[in-house]
N, C-alpha and C positions, 0 to 999 in steps of 0.2 A: 504494500500500500504506500503510495507516494506521500511526500510532505504536503502537497497541495490539498489532499483530502483532509488532513488534520487542520489545515488552516481555514477550511470552509466554516461558514457561520453555523451550519447544522451540527457539525462535530463539536464546535466550541460550546454550543448550548447543551449537548449531551454530556460533555465533560463537566460543565458547571452543575448540571443536575446531579450527576454522580457524586461530585464533591459535596453537594448539599446533603445527599442521602447519607454519605459517610459521616458528615458532621453531626447530623441528627442522631445517627446510630451510636455516637460516642457516649450517650448516656445523659441523664438529667443534669449532671454536674457541669456539662458543657453548654447548657442552654443559657443564652444571654438574656432573653426576655421572651415572654409568652404573648403571641399575637392573638387578639380577640376580634371577632367580627360581631360587633354589637348590633348593627343593622346593616342594610345593604350599602349604605353610604357613610357609615360611621365605623371607623376602625380604632382599635385600642392596642396598646402595647404596655405590658406590666413588667417592672423590674423590682427585684428585692434580693437581699442576701439570703443565703440558705438559712432556713428558719432554725433557730436554736432557742433554748430556754434563757430567760434573762430576768433578773430580780428588780432592776431599776431601768429607767429611761424609756425611750420610745423606739420601737422597731419600724423602719421606714418601708413603705410600699409606694414606689414611684410609678405613676400612670401617665401615659401620653395618649391623647385622643386627637384623631384627624377626621374632620367633618368635610366630606366631599359634596355634601348637599348645598343647596342654595339658601336654606333656612337655618336658623339657629336651633341647637339642640341642648337640652338641659340634662347633664349626666350626673348621677349620684353614685358615689362609691360608699358601700356600707359593709361593716363587719362587726360582730357576727350577725347573722339574720336567719333565724329559724333553722339552726343546724345543731349538730351534736356538741359543738364547742361551747354552747351556752351552759352546759353542765360543768364545764371546766373553768372558763373565765367568767368574770363578773362584770364585764363592761360591754358597751355597744358604741361603736365609733362610726361616724359618717362625715361625708364632705360632698358638697355639690359645686359644680362648675358649669358655666354657660359657654358652649363652644359655638362661635359664630360660623356662618356658612363659609366654606372655603378656607378655614383657618385651623390651626393646631393649638391645643391647650395642654398644659402639663401641670399636674397637681401631685402632692404627696400626702398619703394617709399614714399617720403615725399611730402605731398600735402600742398601748401601754402594757406593762407587765401584769400578769404572766401571759405568754402566748401559748399556742398549741399547734402541733402539726396538723390537726384536723380542722383548722380554721377555714372558713369559706369567705372570700371577699366577693360580694355581690355587686353587679353593675345594673343600674336602673336608668333608662332613657325616657325622659318625660314622664317619670313616675311609674314606669312599667318595667319589671325585671326582665332582662334580656340575656344575661350571661353571668358566669361565676368563675372564680379562679382560686386555686389552692396553692399557698406558698410552698416552695420547694423546701424539703428537709435535707440537711447536710448528709452526704453519702455515708460517712462514717460517724456522724455526730450522734450523741446520746441526748436524751431529753429527761427532764424532771430532776429528781434528787441525784442522778448519777453524774451530772455535770454542773449542777447549780452553784457549786462552791469553787469553780475554776475561773480564773481570769479569762475573759472573753476577748479574743483578738480578731480583728477584721483585716483581711488581706485582699488585694487585687489578684486577678488571675495570674498576672505575670510574677508578682511577688510570691504567690502561693506555690508557683512552680519550684521555687528555691526553698521556700519556708517549710513545705511539707516534709515531715520527718527530720527537721533540722535539729541537731543536738549540739549544745555548746555548754561546757562546764556541767552544771547540774540541772540544766533546763532543757525542755523538750517541747517543740511545737508540733501538734498533731490534731488531726480531725477525728481521731478515734481515742478518746480518753479512756484509760484502763484503770484509773484509780478510784472509781466510784461505783463498784458493783454492789449496790445496795446501800441503804442509809445506816451508817454505823454511828451516828452522833445524835443524841437526843435533841428534840426540837427546841428545848428550853436553853440549850447551851449555844454559845457562839461557834459557828462552824469554823474549822481550820481554813486558812487562806488557800491552801494548795490541795488538800485532800490527802489520800494515802499515797505512798510511794510506788514507784514503778520498778520492774526488774531492770537490772543493769543492762542486760541484753534483751532488747525488746523484740517481740514477734513481728513479722512483716505485716503490712496492712492487709486486712481481710481475714487474718487468722484469729483463732479464739484465745490465743495467749498460751502460757505455759500449761502443760498437761499435768495434772496431779497436784495436790496440796504440798507434797514434799518438795517438788521442783520449784513451785512458786515461792515457797518459804526460803529456799536456798538462794533464789535469784533476786531477792529483795534488794533494791539499791537506793539511791538517793536522788534520782531524777525528779524534777518537779514539772508538772504538766501545765501547758498553756493551751487552752481550747481554741483551735483555729477555725474561723468561719470565713468562707470565701465568697466574694461577690464577683461572679464571673463577668458581669457587664463592664464595659470600659468606664473609666472615670468620668467621661463626658456625660453619662446618664446617672451618675451618683446623685445623692440628695444634695440640694443646694442650701439646706438649713442645718446648722450645727446640731440641733436637737435630734436629728436622725442618726447620730453616732453616739448617743449617750448610753446605750447598753454596753458599749465596748470600753475596755480599759486600755487597749493598745490597738494601733492601726499600723499595718505594714504595707508600704508601696515601694516601687522602684523609681530611680531618677527619670526613666522614660515615662512612667505613669505620671509623675508629678509635673514634668514639663509639658506633657500633652493635655493635662487636665484644664478645663475652663476656669476662668477667674472666680466664678461663683463657687465651684467645688473647693478650690484652694482656700477661699475665704472661710467656707464652712469648716473645713478641717483645721484651719488655724484657730478659729474661735473655739473649737472643741479642745484643742491643745491648751489654749489660754484658760479654759475652765478646769484643767487638771489632767488632760489626756497625755499619753506618751506616744508620740509619732515616731516611727522607725522608717527611715529611707534606706533601703537595703541595696547596696551597690556591690554585690558579690559576683565573682566569676569562678568558673571551674578551674581548679588548680591542678596542673599536670607537672609533677616533679621531674626535674632534670637530674639525671644520674651523673655521677662523677664530680660534682661540685664539692668544694671543701666545706666542712661543717664549721660554722663560726664557734669560737671559744666562748665559754661561759664568762660573763663579766666578773672581774676580780673584786673582792670586797672593798678594795681601796679606790676603785674607779669611781668616776662621777655618775655612772649609770646611764650615760647618754648614748643613743644609738649612733653608730658610725655613719650609717647611710642617711640618717635624718638628724643632723645635729640640732640640739635644743629640745628634742622630743624624748620624753622618758618612756622606754618600753615597759611593758608589764613584767612582773617577776619572772625569771627564767623558767622556774618549775611549773608555772601556771599558764604559760603562753602558747599552748598548742595541744591538739588532741592527736596528732599523728605520732609517728615513732621515728627516732633516730634522725637521719639527715633531712627527712622531709619536713618535720616540724621546725627544726633549727633553720633550714633554708627559708621556709615560709616566714619565719620571724625576721630574717635578715633582708628579705626582698624589699626594695623601696616601693612605695605606693605608686600605682600607675599614674602617669602624668595627666591623662584625660580624666580619670576618676577624681584626682585632686582638684582639677579645674572645675569639674561638675559640682563637687562638694562646695567649693568656694562660691561659685555662682549661685547655687540654690540657697545656701545659708545666709549669704549677704542680702538676699531679697526678702528675708523673713522679718517681721516686726518683733524683734527680740527684746527682752528686758533682762539683760545679762548683768548681774551685780559684779562679777569678776572684772568685766571690762570697765565698769564705773569705778571700782576701787583701784585697779591697776592701769588706769588710763595713761599714765605717764611712765609705765614700766612695761613696754612691749615684750621684753624678755620673759617676764613672769607670766604673761598671757601665753607666750609661745610654748612654755614648758607644760602648760595645762592641756595642750592639744594632743590627740583629739578628745574633746569632751562634749557632752550634750549642750545644745543651745537652749537656755531657759527662755520660754515664751509664756508670760503670765504665770499661772499656777502649774504649768506643765513643762515638758521638755520635748525638743526635737533631736533625735539621734540620727546621725548620718554615718553609716558604717561602710567602710571600704575594705575589701579583703578578698579572700578565696575560701572555697569550700572543697572538700574531698568527697567524691562519690564512694560510698561503701559498697561491698558486695550485696547482691539482692537479698541474701538471707539475713543480713544485718538490719536492713530496713531503715538505716539512718544515714544522714549526711553530717559530716563533721566540719566545723569551721577551724581554720588554722590561722595562726598568727595573732596579732593584736585585735583582730575583729572578734575573736572569741570573748575576750574580756569586755569589749564594748557591748556585745550582744547580751552578755550576762548582766552588765550594768543596766541595760534597758529592761531585761526581764525582772531584775530585782526591783526596779522602780515601779513596774507594772504591778508586781505582787504586793509591794508595800502599800501602794495606793489602794489596791483592792482590799487588802486586809483592814486598813484603817476605815475604808468606806463601810465594810460590814460592821466593824466595831461601833462606828458612829450611829448607824441606823439601828443597831440592836439596843444601844444604850441611850439613844436620843430622847425617846418618849418620856422616860422617867426623869431625865435631866430637865427637859423643857417643862414638864408639869410642875417642877419645883421652882424653876427660874422665871418662866413666862406665865404668871398667874393671871390669865386673861379673865377668869371667872371668879377671882377671889372675893369680889364684893357682891357676888350674886349667889343665889341658891334658892331652893324651893321654900317659900314662906309657909312652912307647915303650921306654925303657931297661929299666924294670921288667918289662914284658911280654916283652921279648927274653930277659932273664935267666931268667925262669920257664920259657919255652919251651926254653932251652938245658938247664936243670937237669932238666926232666922228659923231654924228647924225646931228649937226647943222653946224659945221665948215668944217669938212673934206668932208662930203657929198656934200654940195653946191660948195665947192672949186673944187672938182673933176669934177663935172658937168660943171662948168665954164671953166675949163682948156680943157676938152674934146670938148666942144662946140667951143672954140676959134680955136682949131686945126682941127675942122671938123672930130672928131673921136668919135662921140656919140655911134657908134656901140660897142665900148669897154665897155660901161656900162653893157653889158651882163656878163662880168667877173669881172668888177670893183666893182659892188655892192656886190656880194658874198664875194669878198676879204675884202672889208671894214667891212662887218658884221662879218666875221670870226675874223678879227683883233680886232674888238671891244670886242667880247666875250673872246678872248684870253687875252687881256689886263686886262679885268675885273676879269677874273679867277686868273691871276698872282697877281693882286693887292690884291684880297681877300686872296690868299694863303700866300703872304708875310706878310700881316697884321695880320693873325691869325694862320696860319699853320694848321697842322693836328694832333698835339699832344694834349692830354688831360691835364687838370689842376685839381689837386687834393689837398684838404686841409683835414688834419686829426688831431683830438684831441683824445687822448687815455690815459687810466690809466690801468696798468697791476699789478695784484697781483701775485708775483712769490714766490711760496712755495718751497724753496730749499730743504726742508726735504723730500718731496714726488715728486719732479720734476714736478710740475703742475703750469701752467700759465693760469690765468683767466683775460681776457681783456674786458673792457667796452670802446667803442669808438663811435665817431660820424665822419662822413665823408661827404665831399662835392665833387661832380664831375661835370666837364664841359668838353664836347668834341665837337670840331667844326664839326666833321663828325661822322658817326655811328662807334662805336668802333669795330675794326677788331677782330673777335673772341668772341665778347660779353664780359661779365664779368665772371671771373673764380676764384672760391675760393675752399678751401678744405672742406671736410665733417664736420669739427669741428667748423664751423663758422655759426652764425645765423644772416642774414641781415634783416632789416626792412626798406624797401624803403618808405619814407614818402609820396611820390606821390601815391604809391599803397595803403598805409594805408588810405589815404584820400578818394580814390575811394572805398575802402572796407567799410569804415565807412559811406560813402554816400549810399552804397548799403543797409546798415542796417537802417540808419536814414537820409534819404534825406529830404529836406524841402518840397518836393511834394510827398513823399511816399517812401516806401522801395526800389523801383526800379527806382529812379530818375536819377541815373548815367547811361546815355545811350551811351556816347562816352567813351569807355574804350580802353586802349591799349591791344593788343593781345600779351601776354607774353608766352614765352616758356622756359622750364628748362629741361636739359638733365643731369641725375645723373649717367651716365655710368662710366665715369672715375673720375669725381669730380663734384662739384657743378657748373655746367656750365649754367649761365643765358644767353641763346643763343641770344634772340632778344626781343626788346620792353622795356627793363629795363632802358637803357640810350639812350635817343634820341639826335640827333645832335642839338647843340646850345640851349640846355635846361639844366638848372641846376638841379641836382639830389642830394638829401640828404639822408643819410643812417645811421641808428642807428645799431650798431654792438655789438654782444656779441660773445666771443670766449673762448674755453677751449681746451688746448692742453698740450702735454708733452714737457717740455723744461729743459735743464740741465745747463743753464748758472747760474752763481752765483757771489756773492761778498764775497770774503774771508777776514776775519779779523784774525789777530794774534798779539800777544803782543811781544814786544822786550824791555826788561827791564821795564821801566815805561811808555813806549809809546805804542800807539795803531795804527797799520798800516792796510790799506785796499788795497787789490789787485782786480783790475777790470777784471773779466772774463766774462763780459756780451757781449762783442763784439762791443760795441758802447761807445762813450765818455759820461761822466756824468757831470752834472752841479749842484751846490748847494746841495751837498750830506749831508744828515742828518742821523745820526745813533744813535739809542737808544739801548745801549747794554743790555744784560740780567740782569744786576745789576741796570738798570734804569738810568745810566749816559749818558749824551748827548755829541756827538762829531759831527764835521762838517769838510767839505773840499769844497773849491770853485770849484774845477775842478779835475776830475780824468780821464785821457785818457785811452782808451781801451788797455788792456794788461799791464798797468803801475801799480805802487804801490806808495802810498802817505801816509804820516803821518797825522792822524786826530788830530784836535785841540779840546780840551774840550770847551763846550759852555753851556749856560743856556737853558733850555727847552722853547718852545714858551709860551707866556703869557696865551693863551687860554688853552693850555694843563695843565699848572700848576693850573689854576682856576678850571678846570673840575676835575682834580685829587683830589684837596682839597675838592671839593664838594662830591666826591665819598667816600673819607675817613671820612667825617663828618657823612655820613649815616651808619657807621658801627654799632652804638649803637641803630639804629632804629629797633623796633620789627616788623616793617611791612615787608612783603615779597617783593621780586623783582617783578615788573610789567613791561610791555612794555614801560611805560613812565618813570619808575625809573631805568631801567636797563642800560641806556646809559652810556658809559664810553669811554675814548679815545681808539681808535683802533677797535671799534666795527663797522665793515664794513657794516653789515646789516642795522644799524641805519644811517650810512652815506649815504647809497644808497637811502633811502627814505627821507633824510633831517630831521631826528628825532630831532636833536638839531641844530637849525639854528645859534645859538650863536657861535658854534664851526665849524660846517661844512659849514656855510655860505649860502648854498642853496642846491637844489637837484642836483644830480650828473651831469646832462647834462649841465646845465648852469655853474656849477662849472668848468667843463673842458673848456668851451668856454670863461671864464672870463680871463682878462689880467693877473691876479696873479696866476691862476690855482688853483687846489685843495689845501686845507689847510693841511699841514702835522700834525697839532695838532689833527685833526679828524681821522687820519689814522694810527698814530704811537702809539706804546706801547713797553715795554721792549722786545728786541729780534727782532726788525724790523728796516728797513732803508727806506729812501725816497730820490728820486733824479729825476731830469729832464734829459731825454735822448736827445742826439743830432741826433738821427735817430728814425726810427720806425720799430724795428725788429719783433714786435709781431702781427702786422696786416698790410696787404697790400691792395692796392686799387682794385686789381683784373683786372686791365686794362693793355693792352700790351704797348701802346704808351702813355707814360706820360712825358710831357715836363717840367711842373712847379709843384713842390711839396712845400707845406707849412705844416710842421708837428711840432706839439708840443705834446710830449709824456712824461708821468711820470711813475714811477715804485715804487711800495711798495713791498719790499722784506721781507720774513721771513727767518731769518738766520738759517742755517743748524745746527750749533753747536755754543757753546760759544767760544769767542775768546781765543785762546790758549796763 
């Protein structure tokens, strides 16, 4: 057969059809999106990560609708709706969109915890059900109590190609967690952050694991699992809102993914990082060892510990710097970083809106910054890790890929950060309700007026009733009891209602504690808050927030956790509220979230665009501050870019005040001196050694209790509030606000507000 035949259009079509059939036959894990024919002229496409269990956050379902008709169509996406999942979950979510004729619309439906593999997403066109869709479940993933206590990692398809079965030091990325075969922990106890351990030699994917209890007992190792979830779709169709990534503690992408992603997806991922996420940009290539090269010698104890190929960069300790053997590991440690990879790393990291305290403290000492490389880039309350290196393919029976060289310790650093954040998150949510009940007493001045109601009943039923009967009997008018008894009963009910109304009213009571990181350079505001609510009646209109806020209702989390780990089994929570959410206009928690006369506590994260700022300028030898934040400030502390400290007791909104020089806090000076003393140490930075003042990711998890005092939730609820020594570094300011402009309660009728809010600001420029 000649080449001209293959070049013909008919053969090209046949080849393309054959390739499509092979692609579809590759399995559900290769499906990028499911196409739906809603009507003859309305097409839909649905994208979502492989469905897994999650305890917090919102799971995204991205929908695209193309209307080929000439008239507009109203499409509603609803979940669940009359399906078996209603027995498992306790919420109903919906969102509507109007698709004009000849146009395309894209919406995202966010599913709260818990989710279920049996969920059905229904599509209604003009109020009529036309189609349904079931989210994909991960090929090897587990559901329920078997993986509920593992950190959840989201990966792109390209990153998952390398990250699947990736082992580094004590950590293991897998879609098939093996450490949770059954619930071995009581529901009343805080679950461990990682679960049970894995065998040192893991079985290949798809196998059932070691055979026999004796073999399993002998192979127990120390690997810690990370639950990998893959979103096969390209980043171009990922969620554009950061709340769609809130179930995940870590995200893994490649440099190719990041540079090809649209600006909206990058912005959403960065906002997720600023709220505490750990982003990993994985730049690994397959390592092929060259034979015959000389093995580098182990550094002598008297050497400075610097690498010969990369002067100024401290390599990891020799004995922990590889997983290969002999010359391969040593060679991999000694190989210089690829020039193209180093340039990609520099280009990507310099484009991120970082909040690096190391750069602020050592701005005039580039040598000190150089010896910290490579280190994660702090962004808000999270970090961005860019790992350059190589990995070794293991034999098929091993089922693992090993990382060699410094990349191994960097990946272990990322995994430890993910695990530490997840462990602290669980501890916070398990202990938060009792803490907030004692600190945020939103209903302390209210209660059921039992004595008052009892006196009213005595007066009307015992005194007025017999008195009325005696009077009517004396005047021989007992016939009037026909209308007198209903009047007395109605009067009793009216008086009791007025008494209860005057005693408590209908307005809600709200208590808020919040901390906001305001990055004036990039106009971004990241807020961590806790909130207490109490409403005497059902809140009119429910609770309404914008799309950029993630609430975690502790009552809902308690029921969700009981669903996974109840004392009598995974389905022990039988009495659950029926919750509804409408995403059409905003985040509208319609019903079931705030019940009358029941205290509700919410943990809130928010990321938004704000342009308020605190302006500093110099006048002769004085430093003045102008308040353009819109609220009054108290106890203002400023650490200017030169490291000098200033303060002001009060600064009204729109006013300008002269700052007075002051000494830095004692805790700040001690920690800064400790950081300076570590300059001569040949050891590289590690998660335990990297703490410095102003490192917000360490403050979030309470990495240094001597400075930060405690984890962030109890720090906000304490009488003194968060410590400025743990939050400030050169180029930042700290103050307490006399209002709460960065987070609202979401309720309409609020009568009593108790707010304590703090702000950490990153100055836009140096004071002029």
